Residue, then its C-alpha position, 0 to 999 in steps of 0.5 A: m401828540t401835537d397839532d399843527n395848522l399850515h393854511g388850516f390843514e390839521r395835522n396830528i403829529p406824534p412824537r418823534p422817535q428816540t431813532p431819526p428816521s432812516h429815510v427823508w422824503a426829497d425830490s426832483s430834477r429835469p427830464d434828462e436827470g431820468n435817464g434809462g428805463p428798466p428791463t422792458a420784460e419786467q414792464s407793463h402797461t400803464a392805463a387810466y382808469d374808468d367805467g362806463s357807468h359814471s356812477s357816483g355812490g353815496f358818501y361817508g359818514s359817521a354814525l358816532p364819535p371816534a372810539a378809543l383807537p388801539q395803539q400800534r406797536d413800535k417797529k424799527r423803520f426800514g425802507t427801499a427805493t426801487f422802480v416799479s412799472g407797469v402802474l395803473i392810475a387808481g382812480l378815474i371811472g367813467g365812460g369817455v377815457v377808457a372802456g368799462a368796468d366789465q373790461l377792467l374788471g373782467g366781465e364783472t360789472v357794478t350797476p348804476a342804480a346800485t351806486t347813485g344817489q345813496s349816501q353810506s355812512v360807516v355802519v357801527n352795530d356793536t359800539e363795545s367791539v370796534n376795532e382799529v379799522t372800524g374806529a379809523a373809518v369813522k373818524a377819517s370818512p367824513s373828510v372823504v368825497t367823490i368827485a365827479v368831472s366831466g368834460a368833451g364828451s367824457g366823464g368820470s369820478g374820483s375821490g378826494i380829501v377836504l383840507d380845511d374848513e374853506g372848502h379846499i379838497l385835495t384830489n389828483t390831477h389825473v383826476v380833475t383832467l380825466g386823465g389829461q384828456v380836459s383842461d376845464a373840466a366841470v366838477e362837482v362833489r358829493t360829501s360824505d352826508g351826501r350833499v352836493f356841491p359845484a366845484e372849481i380847480v384851484g390848481t393842478d401840478p401834473l409833475s406830483d399828479l395833485a390837484v386842489i379844487k374848491v367848494d362853497a359849503p358849510d360844515l365841512q369836517p377837514a382830515t387830520l393829517a399824519d406825519s408820512d416821514a414817521l411811518n413804519v413798514g408794517d404799520t396799519a394801512i386803510a384806503i378810502g375812497a369811492p372804487l367804481g363810484l362806490s362811496g364809503t368803501v374801506t379797505d386795509g391793509i398794512i405799509s408794505t414799502l416806504n420809499r418806492t419809485i414808480s412811474v406813471a403816465s402824466s396827465a399833462v407834461p408839457e412836450e419839453s419837460a425834463d421828465a420825458a421819457p427815454e424811447q424804448e419799446g414797452d417802457g409801460f410809461n404811457f396810458l394804454p387804454p383797453e382795446g377799442t378806446e383810442v389813446p388821448q394824444n397827450q399821454a404820449q408826451g412823457s411820465i412823471y417819476l413818484n416817490v410813494i408808500q406801497t400799500d397792500a390794502a385794495i386800492n381800484q378804479g375810483n379810489s384816486g385822490g382818496a386817503l390812505v389813513d393810519g390806524q388812528g384815522n389820521v392821512i398818511g397819503v393820497n391814493v394815486a396808482i396800482a401795479s398790474a400784473g397784465s394787460a390793461e384788461s386785467t387791471g384791478n388791485i393785486g395788493v400793491g397800491f401807491s399813495i403819495p405821502i401826505n408831506y409831500a403833498e400837503r407841501v404841493a396843495r399849500e403852494i398851489i393855494e397860496e401861490g397859485s403852483a407848486s415848485h419841484g427841484f431841479l439838480g441840472v445833471s444827465v445820469s445813467p445806471s450804475a452797474s455794480e463792481n460785481s457786475s456780470g452783464d447787462t442784467s446787473f443790478s443798478v446800484g446808483a446814478e451814474v453822471a453822464g453830464v452836468e448843465p453849466g451854470s446849475p445847481a450841480a455844477s456849483a456843488g462841483f459835479q463831475e461827469g463819473d460821479v455816481i449819486t446814491n443818497v440824496a435827503g437821506r433816501q438812498i438812490t439806486d437808479p435815476r428814477d430814483l434821483t428824479a422822484a428824490v429832487r423833485m420832491q424838495a421844493a425850489g430853494d430847498t438845501v440838500s445833502v447829496e452823497f456820492l462816489r469819486n474814483g470809489e470814494t464816498q463824498t457828500v456835499d449840500v446843494t441847493v435846488g433850482q426850480a425844475e421846469g414845467 
């Protein structure tokens, strides 16, 4: 096991298995590359989270040194890349963005007095019987903070992950912009030991829904970052954050799927972004707050496609920006969204949560800190779903992203792509539809060279492509 320090971020990367991973995190393309939407019958609404209480709970603390953690069994790695609609941004709670928690969670409310001003440490009563989840929580919880955001008459709270001892904290763009409503919000942070500090926004990256804030605070405990490329389906997954303002909340489950593609309404998508959603009724791309709350204008501008880890660990509003950790307490992802089985009024955990892989999140955070913004790959093709040869009609599954056009002078043009080519793999990741392609290309940094597999006249071909810089 080796520790790497990239801009002060502590890494805990286990030895790689003999068998190379079946998927490599990748990403990007412009909005016109994500052409075509899923069957509307499968889609639900997308909503920003928030409760009327603007409660801020206690924070994590550590009652004892991390215990020896059980080792996980080696499991065969596998994954799938599929579009999931109806995802819900998992993190903003507070008055002004959407309705209260009683509407979001079917009438169950949290009394503000029960969650305000309380420091919440991980309680360990019997150190002789500490299990994997307890040990991981004790290690990771001090590195998770609760974030309070206010501006333009609105307020909310979410979670964040301490990256280094310089005070950089990783969270979501939709947390620090109140779902895209505020560009200059006032931000405060409570640490796990109950200290409160004002924070400045270092930078936001709407295309990944990631952001970095900074506090001037001593004695911070940076998180240890795992290698999200080495995850297996079935591995332990532990979510740490402040759902409904309840700081110190720890839930556990497993990695349900890797390389899942989801679409969420962007918190700040530029008008001409390449991620602009296709115009179709019921596409679920935009925030849809509960009844009685007006949708912010910029939420109707488009959507973003994210390559995420899927987990059944309980994730709810207020968890956004918080940590998903492995059984060793190392961060594997940044919690961002959950799937909804119905209307916005019935949102809440149904065992389908999503987290941005930490390898990608770390790269974005480092670029924001060092350069002021993050880069995302651009390919330069417009694509549509490619039906299987065994298709029996419009209900057939898509088996790739079929090139409908190539932008002159683009990386795709330089690589020789032609209309009719069907892209099936990018950087080791299976591509089944345009959303997969957009997410896979955009995860790449501008200037990265990736291997792209495609079908031309029924024959499989492979070409190396150096991606450009996506706009926005």
